[in-house]
C-alpha positions in Angstrom: 80.7 73.8 97.0 82.1 74.8 100.3 79.3 72.9 102.2 79.9 69.8 100.0 83.7 70.0 100.5 83.2 70.2 104.3 81.0 67.1 104.2 83.6 65.3 102.1 86.3 66.3 104.7 84.2 64.8 107.5 83.9 61.5 105.5 87.6 61.4 104.8 88.4 62.1 108.4 86.3 59.1 109.5 88.1 56.9 107.0 91.6 58.0 108.1 90.4 57.4 111.7 89.6 53.9 110.8 93.0 53.3 109.2 94.7 54.9 112.2 92.8 52.7 114.7 93.7 49.5 112.7 97.3 50.5 112.4 97.8 51.3 116.1 96.1 48.1 117.2 98.1 45.9 114.8 101.5 47.7 115.1 101.5 49.0 111.5 103.2 52.2 110.7 101.9 54.6 108.1 102.4 58.3 107.3 100.2 61.0 105.9 101.6 61.7 102.4 101.5 64.2 99.5 99.0 67.0 100.1 97.7 65.5 103.4 101.2 65.7 105.0 101.6 69.2 103.6 98.2 70.1 105.0 99.1 68.7 108.5 102.3 70.7 108.6 101.2 73.9 107.0 97.5 74.1 108.0 97.2 71.6 110.9 94.6 69.8 108.8 93.3 69.8 105.3 94.6 72.2 102.7 91.5 74.3 102.4 90.9 73.5 98.8 91.9 69.8 99.0 89.2 67.1 98.9 90.9 63.9 99.9 93.5 62.3 102.2 96.5 60.2 101.1 98.5 57.9 103.3 101.6 55.8 102.6 103.1 52.6 104.0 106.3 50.7 103.4 105.5 47.5 101.5 105.8 45.2 104.6 103.4 47.5 106.5 101.1 47.8 103.5 100.9 44.1 103.0 100.1 43.6 106.6 97.4 46.2 106.5 95.7 44.5 103.5 95.8 41.2 105.4 94.3 42.4 108.7 92.1 45.4 107.9 89.0 43.5 106.8 88.7 41.9 110.2 88.6 45.3 111.9 86.2 47.1 109.5 82.5 47.4 109.5 82.1 45.9 106.0 78.6 47.2 105.6 79.9 50.8 105.8 83.5 50.5 104.6 85.0 48.9 101.6 88.7 48.1 101.3 89.4 48.2 97.6 92.5 46.3 96.2 92.9 44.0 93.3 93.8 41.1 95.5 90.6 41.5 97.6 87.8 42.4 95.2 86.4 41.6 91.8 87.2 45.0 90.3 89.7 47.5 91.6 89.8 51.0 90.1 93.6 51.4 90.6 96.6 49.2 91.6 97.0 50.7 95.0 94.6 50.4 97.9 91.6 52.6 98.7 89.3 52.7 101.7 85.8 53.8 100.7 82.6 54.7 102.5 79.8 52.7 101.0 77.1 55.2 102.1 78.3 58.0 99.8 78.6 58.7 96.1 81.7 60.3 94.3 81.7 59.7 90.6 84.0 60.9 87.9 82.7 60.9 84.4 85.5 58.7 83.1 84.4 55.9 85.6 80.7 55.8 84.7 81.1 52.5 82.7 82.9 50.7 85.4 81.2 48.2 87.7 83.0 49.6 90.7 82.4 51.0 94.2 81.9 54.8 93.8 82.0 55.7 97.5 84.2 58.6 98.7 87.7 57.2 99.3 91.1 57.8 100.7 94.3 56.4 99.1 96.7 54.1 100.6 100.0 53.9 98.8 102.8 51.4 99.1 106.4 52.8 99.5 108.9 50.7 97.6 112.7 50.9 97.0 114.5 52.2 94.0 118.3 52.5 93.5 118.3 55.8 91.7 116.2 58.3 89.7 117.0 56.6 86.3 115.6 53.3 87.5 112.6 55.0 88.9 111.9 56.6 85.5 112.2 53.1 83.8 109.7 51.7 86.2 107.4 54.6 85.5 107.6 54.1 81.8 106.7 50.4 82.2 103.8 51.3 84.4 102.5 53.7 81.8 102.5 51.0 79.1 100.4 48.7 81.3 98.1 51.6 82.4 97.4 52.4 78.7 96.5 48.7 78.0 94.1 48.6 81.1 92.6 52.0 80.3 91.7 50.8 76.8 89.2 48.4 78.3 87.2 51.2 80.0 84.8 52.8 77.4 83.9 55.9 79.5 87.6 56.5 80.1 88.5 56.2 76.4 85.7 58.8 75.6 87.4 61.4 77.7 90.8 61.0 75.8 91.2 64.3 73.8 93.6 62.9 71.2 91.7 61.3 68.3 94.9 59.3 67.5 95.1 57.8 71.0 91.4 57.0 71.0 91.8 55.3 67.7 94.8 53.2 68.9 93.0 52.2 72.1 90.7 50.0 70.0 93.7 48.0 68.8 95.1 47.7 72.3 91.8 46.8 73.9 91.9 43.0 72.9 95.2 42.6 74.9 93.7 44.2 78.0 90.6 41.9 77.7 92.7 38.8 77.3 94.9 39.7 80.3 92.1 40.7 82.5 91.8 44.0 84.4 92.8 42.9 87.8 95.7 40.9 86.4 97.0 44.0 84.8 96.6 45.8 88.2 98.8 43.0 89.7 101.4 43.5 86.9 101.4 47.3 87.5 101.9 46.7 91.3 104.7 44.2 90.7 106.7 46.7 88.7 107.2 49.0 91.7 108.4 46.0 93.9 111.3 45.1 91.6 114.1 46.5 93.9 112.5 45.7 97.3 114.8 42.7 97.9 118.0 44.6 97.0 120.1 47.1 99.0 118.5 50.0 97.1 118.6 53.1 99.4 116.0 55.4 97.8 112.2 55.5 97.2 109.7 57.3 95.1 107.7 57.7 98.4 104.3 57.0 96.7 103.0 56.2 93.3 102.1 59.8 92.4 105.5 61.3 92.6 107.4 59.2 90.1 109.9 61.9 89.3 111.0 62.5 92.9 113.2 60.2 95.0 114.3 60.4 98.6 116.2 58.2 101.1 114.2 55.1 102.0 115.5 55.5 105.6 113.1 58.4 106.1 110.3 55.9 106.3 111.9 54.0 109.2 111.0 56.6 111.9 107.5 58.0 112.7 105.8 60.5 115.0 102.3 61.9 115.6 101.3 65.1 113.9 98.1 67.2 114.4 95.4 67.0 111.7 92.0 68.7 112.2 92.4 68.4 116.0 93.4 64.7 115.8 96.7 62.9 116.0 97.8 60.9 112.9 101.1 59.4 112.0 103.9 60.9 110.0 107.5 60.2 109.1 109.8 62.1 111.5 111.6 63.8 108.6 108.5 65.4 107.1 110.5 68.5 106.3 112.8 66.4 103.9 109.8 64.8 102.3 107.8 68.0 101.7 110.9 69.9 100.5 111.7 67.2 98.0 108.1 67.0 96.7 107.0 70.6 96.9 110.1 72.8 97.4 109.2 75.9 99.5 106.2 74.1 100.9 105.3 76.7 103.6 104.6 79.4 101.0 101.0 79.3 99.8 100.5 79.0 96.0 98.9 81.9 94.1 95.1 82.0 94.3 94.6 80.8 90.7 96.6 77.6 91.6 94.3 76.8 94.6 92.0 74.5 92.7 89.6 72.0 94.1 89.2 68.9 91.9 85.8 67.6 92.9 84.1 64.7 91.1 81.5 65.2 88.4 78.7 63.8 90.6 78.7 63.8 94.4 76.1 62.8 96.9 77.6 62.7 100.4 74.3 61.6 102.0 73.3 58.7 99.6 75.0 55.5 98.7 76.3 55.1 95.1 74.3 51.9 95.0 71.1 53.9 94.7 72.4 55.2 91.4 73.3 51.8 89.8 71.3 50.5 86.9 70.2 46.9 86.4 73.7 46.1 85.0 75.5 47.5 88.0 76.8 50.6 86.1 76.3 54.0 87.5 73.5 55.9 85.7 74.2 59.5 87.1 76.2 61.8 84.7 76.7 65.3 86.0 
């Protein structure tokens, strides 16, 4: 696994370098976020057991990135995934993928999607307070449940028999609305307060129960990551303290878990594993 993880790290580094180059050329600000920002500050690179990279951008920067990135990328090698740009997006936020690799989770095997190794690009939106953020999160989960019901391989992984049973009744709604349209609805939820004087943010979609001042995302600096320089908000200490608490203390060894995919081939394109219907045929 260590050798595979190292190869995944190299692919992810190449992907973040592409994003960094585009952003610097176009005057777009971004920050490493979540475990990637923690890794930069605590390890000067990847958290040793982490297998991806996360970045975040304020909504204006995010929208500009989505608009211009395609003209900078080698579209044979790279794939910018977003519901507004492709026929099928796996999530409502953006991902940059390497087309020459394979990274498949079992719940996605029925999806006609790009299965290349990816890094996540999250938008940063405003919220007035934690209570409002919680309401947005609940609304998002309802839409997510509807969209998930349309994915057979995902439904099969649901442990609760009751939830699996209910998914069959919800599925028609998802099919009528359309998967990418639901993605757009999910994305719109988090933009509700952007045109207000709201002073806080959830920082990225993952941390729905954490808010911090939006002004932290108005100043940026360079930080070291695997011998390279990438962007970070200046107040990374405030961000990391809010999200992780005592972030410089390593977690106990039993909490240092690597969440790799069910099937990985760093040296071969996922396209070589597609069947005649465009669905991935590898399992584990």
